[in-house]
C-alpha positions in Angstrom: 13.1 3.9 -31.0 16.4 2.2 -30.0 17.4 1.5 -26.4 19.9 4.2 -25.5 23.1 4.0 -23.6 25.1 6.7 -21.8 27.3 7.2 -24.8 24.6 7.8 -27.4 23.2 11.3 -28.1 20.0 12.1 -26.4 17.4 14.9 -26.9 16.7 16.7 -23.7 13.0 16.7 -24.3 10.1 14.3 -24.2 10.6 11.7 -26.9 8.3 11.7 -30.0 6.4 8.6 -28.9 5.7 10.1 -25.4 4.6 13.4 -27.0 2.3 11.5 -29.3 0.8 9.5 -26.4 0.1 12.7 -24.5 -1.3 14.5 -27.6 -3.8 11.7 -28.2 -5.0 12.3 -24.6 -5.4 16.1 -25.1 -2.1 17.2 -23.6 1.0 18.9 -24.9 4.3 18.9 -22.9 7.9 19.8 -23.3 11.1 19.8 -21.1 13.1 23.0 -21.2 16.2 24.3 -19.4 16.3 27.9 -18.2 19.9 28.1 -17.1 19.2 27.4 -13.4 17.5 24.1 -13.8 14.9 22.1 -15.7 11.2 22.9 -16.1 8.2 20.9 -17.5 5.8 23.0 -19.6 2.3 21.5 -20.1 -0.9 22.7 -21.7 -4.1 20.7 -21.9 -6.9 21.2 -24.4 -8.9 23.1 -21.7 -6.0 24.5 -19.5 -3.6 27.5 -19.6 0.2 27.0 -20.0 1.6 25.6 -16.7 5.2 25.4 -15.6 6.6 22.9 -13.1 10.2 22.9 -11.8 11.7 19.4 -12.0 14.9 17.8 -10.7 17.6 16.3 -12.9 16.5 12.8 -11.9 12.9 13.6 -13.1 14.3 15.1 -16.3 16.2 11.9 -17.1 13.2 9.7 -16.5 10.9 11.9 -18.6 13.3 12.0 -21.6 13.9 8.2 -21.6 12.1 5.9 -23.9 12.5 2.6 -25.7 11.6 -0.2 -23.3 8.4 -1.1 -21.5 10.0 -0.2 -18.2 11.4 3.2 -19.4 8.1 4.0 -21.2 6.0 3.3 -18.1 8.4 5.1 -15.8 8.4 8.2 -18.0 4.5 8.3 -18.0 4.3 7.7 -14.2 6.8 10.5 -13.5 4.8 12.9 -15.7 1.5 12.1 -14.0 3.2 12.5 -10.5 4.2 16.0 -11.5 0.9 17.2 -13.0 -1.5 15.1 -10.9 -2.6 17.9 -8.6 -3.9 20.0 -11.5 -5.5 17.5 -13.9 -7.9 14.7 -13.9 -5.9 11.9 -15.6 -6.3 8.6 -17.3 -6.5 5.7 -14.9 -3.1 4.2 -15.8 -0.5 3.9 -18.5 -2.6 1.3 -20.4 -5.6 3.6 -20.7 -3.5 6.4 -22.0 -1.6 4.3 -24.4 -4.7 2.8 -26.0 -6.5 6.1 -26.6 -7.7 6.4 -30.2 -6.9 2.7 -30.6 -8.4 0.3 -33.2 -10.4 -1.4 -30.5 -12.1 1.2 -28.3 -12.1 -1.1 -25.2 -14.3 1.4 -23.4 -11.6 4.0 -22.7 -13.7 6.8 -24.2 -17.1 5.3 -24.8 -18.4 2.0 -26.2 -18.6 1.0 -29.9 -21.9 -0.2 -31.3 -21.3 -2.8 -33.9 -23.3 -3.5 -37.1 -26.4 -5.5 -36.1 -26.4 -4.4 -32.5 -29.3 -2.3 -31.1 -30.8 -1.9 -34.6 -27.7 -0.4 -36.1 -27.2 -1.2 -39.8 -24.2 -0.9 -42.0 -23.8 0.8 -45.3 -26.8 0.4 -47.6 -26.3 -2.2 -50.3 -22.7 -2.9 -49.2 -21.1 -5.6 -47.0 -19.6 -4.8 -43.6 -16.2 -3.1 -43.7 -13.2 -5.2 -44.4 -11.4 -6.3 -41.2 -7.9 -6.2 -42.7 -4.9 -4.0 -41.8 -5.7 -0.6 -40.3 -3.5 2.0 -38.5 -2.9 1.4 -34.9 -4.5 4.7 -33.8 -7.7 6.0 -35.5 -8.5 9.6 -36.3 -11.9 9.8 -34.8 -14.6 7.9 -32.8 -13.5 9.2 -29.4 -15.3 11.2 -26.8 -14.0 14.4 -25.3 -15.3 16.2 -22.3 -15.7 20.0 -22.7 -17.3 22.1 -20.0 -18.6 18.9 -18.3 -20.4 17.7 -21.4 -19.5 14.9 -23.8 -18.9 15.7 -27.5 -18.3 13.1 -30.1 -18.8 12.7 -33.9 -21.7 10.3 -33.5 -22.3 6.6 -34.1 -20.8 4.0 -33.6 -19.5 5.4 -30.3 -21.8 6.0 -27.4 -21.0 7.1 -23.8 -22.9 4.1 -22.3 -24.8 1.3 -23.9 -28.5 1.4 -23.1 -28.5 -1.8 -21.2 -25.2 -1.1 -19.4 -23.5 -4.2 -21.0 -19.8 -4.4 -21.5 -18.1 -6.7 -24.0 -15.2 -9.0 -22.9 -11.9 -7.1 -23.0 -13.4 -3.7 -22.6 -12.4 -1.3 -19.9 -14.7 1.0 -17.9 -15.5 4.1 -19.7 -14.1 7.4 -18.5 -10.4 6.6 -18.3 -9.4 8.8 -21.2 -7.6 12.2 -21.4 -6.2 14.9 -19.2 -8.8 17.5 -17.9 -7.9 20.6 -16.1 -9.2 21.0 -12.6 -9.0 24.8 -12.8 -7.1 25.3 -9.5 -4.1 27.1 -10.9 -5.4 30.0 -13.1 -2.4 32.2 -12.4 1.3 31.2 -12.6 3.5 31.8 -9.6 6.1 34.5 -10.0 9.5 33.3 -10.8 12.0 33.1 -7.9 14.4 36.0 -8.0 18.0 35.3 -7.1 18.5 38.0 -4.4 20.8 38.3 -1.5 18.7 37.6 1.6 21.2 39.5 3.8 21.2 42.8 1.9 18.7 44.4 4.3 20.4 43.1 7.4 21.6 46.0 9.5 25.1 46.0 11.1 23.6 46.5 14.6 21.8 43.1 14.5 24.1 40.4 15.8 23.4 37.1 17.4 22.8 37.9 21.0 23.0 34.4 22.5 26.6 33.4 22.1 27.5 31.4 25.2 25.7 28.4 26.7 24.2 29.1 30.1 25.2 26.8 33.0 22.3 25.0 34.8 24.4 24.3 37.9 24.1 26.4 41.1 26.5 29.4 41.3 29.6 29.2 43.5 29.4 31.7 46.4 32.3 34.0 46.8 32.8 33.2 50.5 33.3 29.5 49.7 35.9 30.1 47.0 37.7 32.8 48.9 37.7 32.0 52.6 40.3 34.7 53.4 42.0 37.6 51.6 45.2 35.6 51.8 43.7 32.9 49.5 42.4 35.3 46.9 43.4 34.8 43.3 42.2 35.9 39.9 41.3 32.3 39.0 38.9 32.0 41.9 37.5 35.5 41.3 36.8 34.7 37.6 35.2 31.3 38.6 32.9 33.1 41.0 31.9 35.7 38.4 31.4 33.2 35.6 29.2 31.0 37.8 26.9 34.0 38.6 26.7 35.0 34.9 29.5 37.6 34.6 32.1 36.3 32.1 35.3 38.3 31.6 37.2 37.4 28.4 40.7 38.8 28.8 41.7 37.8 25.2 38.6 39.3 23.5 38.6 42.2 26.1 34.8 41.8 26.7 32.3 41.4 29.5 29.3 39.1 29.0 26.3 39.5 31.3 23.9 36.6 31.5 21.1 37.8 33.7 18.3 35.6 34.9 15.8 38.3 34.0 17.0 38.7 30.3 17.0 35.9 27.8 19.8 37.4 25.7 23.5 37.8 26.5 24.7 41.4 26.8 28.3 41.9 25.7 30.4 44.9 26.5 33.9 46.0 25.4 36.3 46.7 28.2 38.9 49.4 28.3 42.5 48.7 29.4 42.0 50.2 32.8 38.7 48.3 33.4 40.2 45.0 32.3 43.2 45.5 34.5 40.9 46.0 37.6 38.7 43.0 36.8 41.6 40.7 36.2 44.0 41.8 38.9 45.5 39.0 41.0 45.8 41.0 44.2 43.2 42.6 46.6 45.8 45.1 47.8 45.9 46.7 44.4 42.2 46.5 43.6 39.6 45.7 46.3 36.4 43.8 45.8 34.4 47.0 46.2 36.4 48.7 43.5 35.9 45.7 41.2 32.1 45.8 41.8 32.2 49.6 41.0 33.8 48.9 37.7 31.3 46.2 36.8 28.4 48.4 37.6 29.9 51.3 35.7 30.1 49.2 32.6 26.5 47.9 32.7 24.8 51.0 34.2 23.5 52.2 30.9 21.4 49.1 30.3 20.6 47.6 33.7 18.5 49.2 36.4 20.0 47.0 39.1 23.5 46.8 40.4 25.8 43.8 41.2 26.2 43.6 45.0 28.3 41.4 47.3 25.1 39.7 48.5 24.5 38.4 45.0 28.0 37.0 44.7 27.7 35.3 48.1 24.5 33.5 47.1 24.0 30.3 44.9 21.7 32.1 42.5 22.7 33.7 39.2 22.5 37.5 39.1 18.9 38.7 38.6 19.6 42.1 37.0 16.7 43.8 35.3 16.9 46.1 32.2 15.7 49.6 31.9 12.2 49.7 30.3 13.3 51.4 27.2 16.2 49.0 26.8 13.9 46.0 27.3 11.6 47.4 24.5 14.5 47.9 22.1 15.8 44.5 22.8 12.5 42.9 22.1 12.3 44.7 18.7 15.8 43.6 17.8 15.0 40.0 18.7 11.9 40.0 16.6 13.7 41.6 13.6 16.6 39.1 13.9 14.1 36.2 14.0 12.3 37.4 10.9 15.5 37.8 8.9 17.6 34.9 10.1 14.9 32.3 10.7 14.4 31.4 7.0 18.1 30.8 6.7 18.1 28.4 9.6 15.1 26.4 8.4 16.4 23.2 7.0 14.8 19.9 6.1 16.0 16.6 7.7 17.1 15.5 4.2 19.4 18.6 3.9 20.9 18.0 7.3 21.9 14.4 6.7 23.0 15.1 3.1 25.9 17.1 4.3 28.9 14.8 4.9 27.3 11.8 3.1 29.7 9.8 1.0 26.8 8.2 -1.0 23.1 8.5 -0.7 19.8 7.4 -2.4 16.3 8.7 -2.2 13.8 6.2 -0.8 10.9 7.8 -2.9 12.6 6.4 -6.1 11.5 2.9 -5.1 8.2 3.3 -6.9 10.1 4.0 -10.1 12.6 1.1 -9.7 10.0 -1.5 -8.5 6.5 -0.2 -8.7 5.1 -3.2 -6.9 7.2 -2.6 -3.8 6.8 -0.1 -0.9 8.0 0.8 2.5 6.1 -0.6 5.4 6.5 -1.3 9.1 8.0 -4.6 10.1 4.7 -6.1 11.4 2.7 -8.4 9.2 0.1 -5.7 8.5 2.3 -2.7 9.2 1.2 0.6 7.8 3.0 2.3 4.9 5.7 4.8 5.8 7.7 7.4 3.8 11.4 7.0 3.4 13.3 9.9 1.8 17.1 10.3 2.1 19.3 7.2 2.8 23.0 7.6 3.1 26.3 6.4 4.6 29.1 8.2 6.1 32.2 7.5 8.4 31.5 7.8 12.1 33.3 10.2 14.5 35.0 7.1 15.9 37.8 6.0 13.6 37.1 2.7 11.8 33.3 3.0 12.4 30.6 3.8 9.8 27.0 4.8 10.1 23.9 4.6 7.9 21.4 7.4 8.3 17.8 7.7 6.9 14.8 10.0 7.2 11.7 7.9 8.0 8.4 9.8 8.3 10.4 13.0 8.8 12.5 11.5 11.7 16.3 11.1 11.3 17.4 7.6 12.4 21.0 6.3 12.3 22.5 2.8 12.8 26.1 1.7 13.0 27.2 -0.5 10.1 30.2 -2.6 9.3 32.9 -1.6 6.8 31.7 -4.5 4.6 28.1 -3.0 4.4 29.7 0.4 3.9 31.7 -0.8 0.9 28.7 -2.6 -0.5 26.6 0.5 -0.3 29.2 2.4 -2.4 29.4 -0.3 -5.0 25.9 -1.4 -5.8 23.0 0.3 -7.6 20.2 2.3 -6.0 17.7 -0.7 -5.7 20.3 -2.9 -4.0 21.2 0.0 -1.7 17.5 0.1 -0.6 17.5 -3.6 0.0 20.6 -3.2 2.1 18.9 -0.4 4.0 15.8 -2.6 4.6 18.0 -5.4 6.0 19.9 -3.1 8.4 17.0 -0.9 9.7 14.5 -2.7 11.8 12.1 0.3 11.7 11.0 -0.3 8.1 10.8 -3.1 5.6 10.6 -3.3 1.8 7.4 -5.3 1.1 5.1 -6.0 -1.9 2.2 -3.6 -2.1 -1.2 -5.1 -1.3 -2.7 -4.3 -4.7 0.2 -6.1 -6.4 -0.5 -9.3 -4.4 -3.9 -9.7 -6.0 -3.9 -12.6 -8.5 -0.6 -13.8 -7.1 -2.1 -17.2 -6.2 -3.4 -17.6 -9.8 0.1 -16.9 -11.2 1.7 -19.3 -8.8 -0.8 -22.0 -9.7 -0.2 -21.4 -13.4 3.6 -21.6 -13.0 3.3 -24.8 -11.0 1.0 -26.3 -13.6 3.3 -25.4 -16.4 6.3 -26.8 -14.4 4.4 -30.0 -13.8 3.6 -30.4 -17.5 7.2 -29.9 -18.5 8.4 -32.3 -15.8 6.0 -35.0 -16.9 7.2 -34.6 -20.5 10.8 -34.9 -19.6 10.2 -38.0 -17.4 8.1 -39.8 -20.0 10.5 -38.8 -22.8 13.7 -40.2 -21.2 14.3 -43.9 -21.0 16.6 -44.0 -17.9 16.1 -44.6 -14.3 15.9 -41.8 -11.7 19.1 -40.7 -10.0 20.2 -42.5 -6.9 20.8 -39.9 -4.1 23.4 -40.5 -1.5 23.6 -38.0 1.4 26.7 -37.3 3.3 26.5 -37.8 7.1 29.0 -36.6 9.6 28.7 -37.9 13.1 30.0 -36.2 16.2 31.6 -32.8 16.6 33.2 -31.0 15.0 30.9 -30.4 12.1 32.5 -29.4 8.7 32.3 -25.7 8.0 32.3 -24.2 4.5 33.0 -20.5 3.9 30.4 -18.5 2.0 30.9 -18.9 -1.7 32.8 -22.2 -1.4 31.1 -25.2 -3.0 30.3 -28.1 -0.7 30.5 -31.7 -2.1 26.7 -31.8 -2.2 26.7 -28.7 -4.5 29.3 -30.3 -6.8 27.3 -33.5 -7.0 24.1 -31.7 -7.9 25.7 -29.8 -10.7 27.4 -32.9 -12.1 24.0 -34.7 -12.2 22.3 -31.8 -13.9 25.0 -31.5 -16.5 24.9 -35.2 -17.3 21.1 -35.1 -17.6 21.2 -32.0 -19.9 23.9 -33.8 -22.0 21.6 -36.8 -22.5 18.6 -34.7 -23.4 20.7 -32.8 -26.0 22.1 -36.1 -27.5 18.5 -37.5 -27.9 17.3 -34.3 -29.6 20.2 -34.4 -32.0 19.7 -38.1 -32.8 22.9 -39.4 -31.3 
């Protein structure tokens, strides 16, 4: 059970100690790879075989073992995956002590010899309290079908008077029990082409943004035939919703009565008429005739000079059968393409990120920390993707995060950007908490219980040690001299540069430590 490094071989499965811990709680589990990713296979003593897809980060946490932190993290990751389908032990301590030498109330209470009328072996003294295996083979309860089954004395579900001995935990915190919610396994996801049934006639029908400004009347742009030009003519058509693209040889109609753009291919003669720079060659009436001839198959109305002289965009209506066909095509396009466009905020900000970290991993790195609002009693929030990337402005950088499903960005300095690339995940989260005022990394309320007792104990221990040092040393206390600087300017020391005060403090501590060592060595 050695502590592993990145260079040592590692089995891509739950470690033997982890499997033994789960087996003593009525659970079997393994990590497997199916070629496309990793999966966790579990089966309880009263459940079918269940499969859970897991990420590479979860796989690494599950297969790690050897230290208290790694062991607890592996167990917590396992319970977070299967928690929706099983009733679980209360915590890692309950699960680890199952079948232990001291029952501690995990799976019932032990009745000792002489308690409640229980007697030992006839004619023999009580059992010898010497060495025994850490985990025992029996004397534990198991719930089957909602009822308790156990070998018998000396284990009982509850003592008759409800008493608990010092050190015992509350009964009922043992084992994994299936909730029965997932009787059938979901069908495996088939790798199929989502566009294989997409017909060629379905194309995105909204390709150009529609202007919200009033249209430019023809009579204002062309006050006289002498001042007519193709540039002013195209400006008038485009402002009313008729866009002629000479390079693509298309006509786009953006009617106020139709939500989609209607695009038509133009012949050479039609394009020559619509883009002519002279009214003598092609009059306005002829141009309107060409426009109406192109759109007559779809639109019931015609483009008139009165429409072009107004400040409203053209209100052309479609034929009923065309309107019905268009609605069907829009619905079919939405059903096929909408799943492809559905993206999570984490996926959006992950693109273009130079480095990122998931805020949910804070519970694995520091289980007593959480994300909360800045206020003193701020509520807990969820932080997912945190990343940095260069800004569109050269020399600028941004940090982006998803907080409660909302994408928030802040501009950061190049120093913070470089620090984010260099430090580990936990210090990246601390840097994020310092920059973002919307969220703060705080200690969880349940972790603060008993904090005062710990502080008092630490202070008491420190006071005892200090008293021993003071009474054990036969020398006077140090004389402190403080430096005083009067009047501006005040001295400025760069961060990381020692001040004379820091040098003096370290010199005093070094001399005191040397004297203590000399006394201990009898010098």
